[in-house]
Structure formats: structure tokens, C-alpha cells
C-alpha distance (Angstrom), angle and dihedral (degrees) to the residues before:
residue distance angle dihedral
X1 . . .
X2 3.75 . .
X3 3.76 112.0 .
X4 3.80 94.3 26.4
X5 3.77 122.2 100.6
X6 3.77 116.5 -150.2
X7 3.76 115.4 -138.0
X8 3.75 109.6 -121.1
X9 3.75 116.8 -129.6
X10 3.76 104.4 -114.8
X11 3.75 113.1 -167.2
X12 3.78 112.8 -147.7
X13 3.78 128.7 -162.9
X14 3.79 125.2 -121.5
X15 3.79 131.3 -134.5
X16 3.79 128.0 -159.1
X17 3.80 126.4 -168.6
X18 3.79 135.8 173.6
X19 3.77 132.2 -148.6
X20 3.74 139.5 172.8
X21 3.76 128.7 39.2
X22 3.77 122.6 -20.2
X23 3.78 105.0 -98.7
X24 3.82 126.7 -173.4
X25 3.81 91.6 -106.4
X26 3.80 101.7 43.6
X27 3.81 95.2 98.3
X28 3.80 91.4 43.1
X29 3.79 87.5 55.5
X30 3.80 88.8 50.6
X31 3.80 89.6 50.7
X32 3.81 89.3 52.1
X33 3.81 90.9 53.0
X34 3.81 91.4 49.2
X35 3.81 93.3 48.2
X36 3.80 91.0 45.0
X37 3.80 93.0 51.6
X38 3.80 91.5 46.1
X39 3.81 88.7 55.6
X40 3.84 90.7 64.6
X41 3.83 107.6 49.9
X42 3.80 89.9 150.9
X43 3.83 90.1 62.4
X44 3.80 106.1 26.1
X45 3.79 123.3 54.9
X46 3.77 114.1 178.7
X47 3.77 125.8 4.3
X48 3.78 114.1 -142.3
X49 3.79 128.3 -170.9
X50 3.79 122.8 -152.0
X51 3.79 108.9 -128.3
X52 3.82 104.5 -125.1
X53 3.78 98.9 0.2
X54 3.76 124.4 -91.0
X55 3.82 89.4 -4.6
X56 3.80 87.7 63.8
X57 3.80 90.0 53.0
X58 3.80 92.0 49.7
X59 3.83 90.8 49.2
X60 3.82 91.4 40.4
X61 3.79 87.6 -124.7
X62 3.80 98.6 154.0
X63 3.79 131.0 165.4
X64 3.79 118.8 -147.9
X65 3.81 100.3 -132.6
X66 3.80 88.9 -177.9
X67 3.80 87.0 75.1
X68 3.81 95.1 55.6
X69 3.78 117.8 104.6
X70 3.80 119.7 -109.8
X71 3.82 89.4 -119.9
X72 3.80 90.8 55.8
X73 3.80 91.9 48.1
X74 3.82 92.0 50.9
X75 3.82 89.5 59.4
X76 3.81 89.9 68.2
X77 3.79 90.4 76.7
X78 3.80 90.9 68.5
X79 3.80 100.6 28.1
X80 3.81 113.8 111.3
X81 3.81 126.0 -142.6
X82 3.79 125.6 8.3
X83 3.78 102.2 -69.5
X84 3.79 95.3 120.2
X85 3.81 95.9 79.5
X86 3.78 101.3 -7.9
X87 3.76 130.7 -121.2
X88 3.80 138.2 -127.1
X89 3.76 142.4 -166.8
X90 3.79 96.7 -138.5
X91 3.78 111.2 145.0
X92 3.78 124.3 -150.6
X93 3.79 114.1 -139.8
X94 3.79 124.4 -161.9
X95 3.80 92.1 -121.3
X96 3.83 91.2 58.2
X97 3.78 95.0 82.0
X98 3.80 91.8 156.9
X99 3.82 89.2 64.8
X100 3.78 92.2 51.9
X101 3.79 91.8 47.0
X102 3.81 90.9 48.5
X103 3.81 90.6 52.9
X104 3.80 90.9 50.3
X105 3.81 90.6 48.6
X106 3.82 92.7 50.7
X107 3.81 90.3 48.5
X108 3.80 90.6 52.2
X109 3.82 95.2 46.6
X110 3.81 91.9 51.0
X111 3.82 95.6 39.4
X112 3.82 92.4 -119.6
X113 3.77 112.0 -178.3
X114 3.81 98.2 157.4
X115 3.80 126.5 49.5
X116 3.80 127.0 -172.9
X117 3.81 119.9 -172.2
X118 3.80 116.2 -170.2
X119 3.78 118.9 -160.1
X120 3.77 146.0 77.0
X121 3.79 136.4 -75.0
X122 3.81 97.4 -45.7
X123 3.80 89.7 47.5
X124 3.78 91.1 52.7
X125 3.79 91.0 49.5
X126 3.82 91.2 48.3
X127 3.80 90.4 52.2
X128 3.80 90.6 47.1
X129 3.82 90.2 54.7
X130 3.82 92.3 45.3
X131 3.79 91.3 50.7
X132 3.80 92.5 47.2
X133 3.81 91.5 52.7
X134 3.80 92.0 45.1
X135 3.78 91.1 53.6
X136 3.82 89.7 53.9
X137 3.81 90.4 54.1
X138 3.81 97.7 49.9
């Protein structure tokens, strides 16, 4: 195998956040993210949740969901509203470059390689803007 470099398996962590109004399915979506991440232990290390959405990322207020018991996680299926990890309506604007840089810094510090953002139209647009700014920085 001389001359060939083997790619090392780098396990990255995942981060999930919620935004928008508390809908009936928001915690079920969170449960799906948790179960999905748990299905790939060879790729995903810890799963963090941002307490109150993007505001939790900006404040680096993260919950290590990997430490939650399976019984506690199962309760999400029948838990109404968005109380499990909180939600927000904070909007990212293109002129707020310090917010985008802060998000990138938090991702780097916590080795985040996977990001899941649960919400509606505004949430999708926020993630689109975050991704666009991230791509400019890398």
C-alpha cells in the first residue's frame, strides 16, 4: 500500500435546533433526528441540541442529547409543543456577519459536521442564509 494514503474515519458531531411556532409534529421531528443520528454511530459522535434554536447556537447553550436516557427520548413522540429543546423566532440577516461567524465558530469548537434545523418557511430561509455564509468562509 505504499504511495496510498488511507482516509481516516473522522467522526463528527451533530447539532439540532428548532425555530418557529410550536407545531404538533415538532417533537416527533426531533425524535426522528435523534433516531437517525443513533443509527450511524460510525459517523456521528455526540448529538447536541441548541436550547431555543439559533439563539442557543449564538449563546453556545447546547444540550448533549447523547446523555439523555432512551426512556426520556421515547416521551418525545407524545409530547406536545416545543418544550423539549425550545424554539425561537430569531432571524438571521445578511448584514449581521457577526452572527454567522459566531455560528461557524461554535460549529468548529464542538466539531459539528451535521446540522438539522426543524421548522417552517422562515426556518428554511434562515438555514439557507447560514449555509450560504458558511460556504463563503470555507
